[in-house]
N, C-alpha and C positions, 0 to 999 in steps of 0.2 A: 637718548630718549627716556624721559621720566615716565613712571607709572601714573603719577598724579601731580597736578599743581593746584594748591589751595590758594585762593585769592581773598585776602582780608584777614585782619589780626585781632578780631574781637573774640568773645567767648566761643562762637561757632568755629572760627578759624583755628584757634588754639586747641579746642577739643578735637577737631579734625586732624591736626598735626600729630597730637598724642596718639590717637588711634591709628593713624597711618603708619607711624613708627612701630607701634606694637604689632601691627600686621605685616611689618617688613615690606611695605610698599616704598619704592624708590620715589621720594617726593620732594617738592619744594613748597615752602610757605612764603608767599609774596605779600608784603604789607607795608604801608607807609610807617606804621608803628603798631605795637602790640597793646591791645586794651579795648578798643572799640569806643562807642558813644559814651559809655558810663565813666570814662576816666575823669570827667569833669564833676561827677557827683561827690559831694562831701561825705555822705553817709548812705550806703546802700543797705537796705534792711531786708531784702528778699533774696539774696544770693544764698542758695541752699548750702548749709554747713558753716555759714558765717553770719551770726545775728547782726553784726555791725562790721562793715568794711568800707573804706573810702574807695573812690574810683581809682585813685593812684595806686593804692595797695592791691586792688583787684587786678590791675594791669600788671603790677610786679609779679603777682602770684601766677598769672596766666603765662607770662614770659618765662618765669623760673620753671614751670612745669614743662613747657615746650623745650627749654634748653636741656632738661634732663634727657631728652631723646635725640637731641641734635647730634648729627655725626654720620653714622653709617647709612641711615635711611632717610632722614629728614634734614634738609638744608634750609636755612632761614635767610631770606633776602629782605632785610628791612630797608626803608627809605626808597622803595620802588613803587610806582603806581602803574597799574595796567591801563593802557589806552585802547587796546584792540586785541581781539582773538580771531585768528583765521583758521579755517579748516584746510588741511593739506592732504596730499596723497603721495606716497613714496613710489619708487620704481617698481616695487612688487604689487602695487595697487592697494596697500594698506593705508587706511585713513588715520590721521592724527591731528593734533591742534598745535598751533604756534601762538604763544602768549607774548605779546609785545608790551614792553615796559619803558618808562622813563624815570630818571631820578630828579632830584631838586635842580640840577644844572641843565637838564634837558637831554642828557646822554641816554642813548637807547640801548636796550639789551633784550634779546629774545630767547625764549625757551620752548623746546618741543616736548610734548606730553601726550600720552594715550588718553588721559581723562582730565577733567577740570571740575573743581568744586568752587562755586562762587559763594562767598560769605562776606560780601562788602557792605552789608547793612544799608542804612538809609540816613538821611539828614532830616531832622524835624524842621518843618516850616516855622520860621522865627516870627515872634509877635512884632508887627510893623508899628511900633509905638516908640516915642522918644524915651530914652533911658531904659528900654526893656533889656538891652544887652548888658547894661551896667549892673542890673540887679539879677542877672541870671545866676541861679544857685544861691541867691540871697533873697528869695521870696518868689522870684519868677522861675517856674520849673516846668519841665516837659514830660513828667512821669509821675502820675498819681500813686502808682503802685510802689515806686521807689521812695518818694518823698512825702506822701500824704500823711503818714502817722506823726510826722514832726509838727503838723499843724492841728493836732488834736485839741478840741475845745476852742478853736479860733474861727474867725470869719474869713472865708476865702472866696475867690472868684475862679470860675471855670470859663474859658473862652472857646467857643466852637458850637457846631450844630450837628455833628455827625455822631455815629455810634460811640467813637472813642471819647468824645466830650460828655455824652450822656452817661456812659459807663463810669467815667471818672467822677462825675458829679454824684452818681449813686454810691460809689465807694466812699467818697469824702463825707457824704451825709451820715455815714455810720458813726463818725467820730468828731466831725467838725461842728462848731456851734451853728453856723449858717453857711450856705453855699449860694452864691449869686451866679447864675448862668447868663453869660452875655453872648448873644447870637447876632451876627451882622445883618440877618434878614428875618422875616417872619416865618420862613420855612425851615424845616429840619431835614437833614439828610439821614438822620437816624431812623431806625425802625419805629413805626407808630406806637407799638406796644411799649417799647422802651421809653419813648417820649412821654406817654401818658402816665406811666408808673413814676418816673422821676419828677415830673411837674406836679404830681399830686402830693408830694412830700411837704409837710408843713414848714420845714426849714429851708425850702428852696424858693428863691426869687428869680424870676425870669425877666431879662431886659432884652427886648427885640429891637431890630434895626439900629443897633448901636456899634460904634467903633471906638476902641480904646485908643486914645491919642498920646497918653503919657503915663509913665510909672514914676511915682514919687516915694521918697524915703531918705534915710540917712545911711546907716549901716545896712539896713534891711528895708524891704518894701513896707510902706505904711499906708499908701492909698494909690488909687488910679484915677486918671481923668478920662471920661468917656463922653461921647456926643451921640445923642439919638437924633436921627434925621428930622430936621425942622425945629429942633429945640436948642436951648442954651446948654453949654458944657456943664457937666456934673462931676464933682470929686467924691469918690466912694472910698471910705476907709477899708482896708483889707490887709491881712497879714501875708497872704499868698495868692499868686496868680498861676493857675494851672492852664497851660496852653495846649489845646488839642485842635489844631487847624490843618492837620494833614502832614504827610511825610513825603520826601523825595528819595526814592530808592537809587542807589549808586549802580546803575545797570547799563549805562550808555555804551560801554565798551563791548557788550555782548548782544546788543539789540538786533544785529543782523543775523544772528545764529539761532536764537531761541524765541519762543512766543512770550509776549509780555502782556500784562493787563493794560487797560487804558491809562493807568497811573504809572506804568513802567516797572511793575513788580514781575519777577520771573514766575511763570506758571509752572508749578511742579506737581508731580504725582505724590500725594501725601503719604502713600505707603512706602515710597522709595526715595523721595526727594529728587528724582530725575526730571530734568526739563524736557521740552519737546524735542531736543536734539540729543540723540544717543551719544553718550560720552560726556555729557555736561550735566552736573547736578548743582543744586543751590540749597542753601539753608540760612535761616535767620530772617532779619528784617527786609532783605532784598527780595524775598519771595512773596507769593500771594497767600501765605499762611494766615489764618484768621486772627491769631494772637501773636504779639511781638514782645518777647521778654528775653532777658539774658539766659535764663534757665532753659526756655524753649528753644532758643537758637542753638545752644550747646547740644541739647538732646537731638534736634533735627540733624545737626552735623554728624553726630555719632550714628544715627540711622543711615544717613548718606554713606558714611564710610563702610558700614556693613555691606551696603549694596554695591559700592564701588569695588570692594575687595572681591566679591563674587563675580562681578563683571570682568575685572582684570584677569582673574584666573580662568575664565571661560573664553576669553577672546584673545 
């Protein structure tokens, strides 16, 4: 029986593993790989302590840090994916959790634990346009905070109509030459105050009822094709396309145990990171936290570990 099983290998999972070892909790870190979503980023500019670091090198540094503590207290299980968690009760009536996993070949393995920390992050909704995947990280990006400064002084496009899209546009307007906001409807999901403020900027152009159909370029993005309902297709020159059309949290395996938002994010107590189920905590992009960043995910995981440690010692 483990004290803790950490699910997910991004900054939150790695941070949790380090703190679990330092607190001498008997733990397992389960992850398909170590690194998280940012492994595909060529240059991360906002990871605290590293002015510039590639996603690959961030993943290597996270894994190296975890490996420093591997052994007596933390066991690392790479190449496994959790597909279910069940709540169990032993002969003495004490409750615990069984974490069910599979590997690449489908072989199953289960682990028993007193507590669980979910740090499985989320998957960005991809831009459904021709060649969008081809230009990912070559002009098509899903993080203005991470990649925005690279496009300083250039013309860029933001796709979306929610708070994330409007906030990205506001951030980019601080240093980009122009920002074109493309929304597929006339309505915004973002807060009205935010919409009003962003649309009032002199360097912001709004295109409504539009759908991007294709991304064009050679080595990097050079333009996009879009269609406005009832009109002819248009080609718009741009250096970057910032996509903010939502995220899909990786939480299906725990949906029978904890409360989720309508979008599938785990609802947590922000003071402790505990879910609605006693014994299960969550941190990072898989939660209903207001902001999602690598640094925030790591901090939330550390907060959760502090609470998990207290819980384990009292129960």
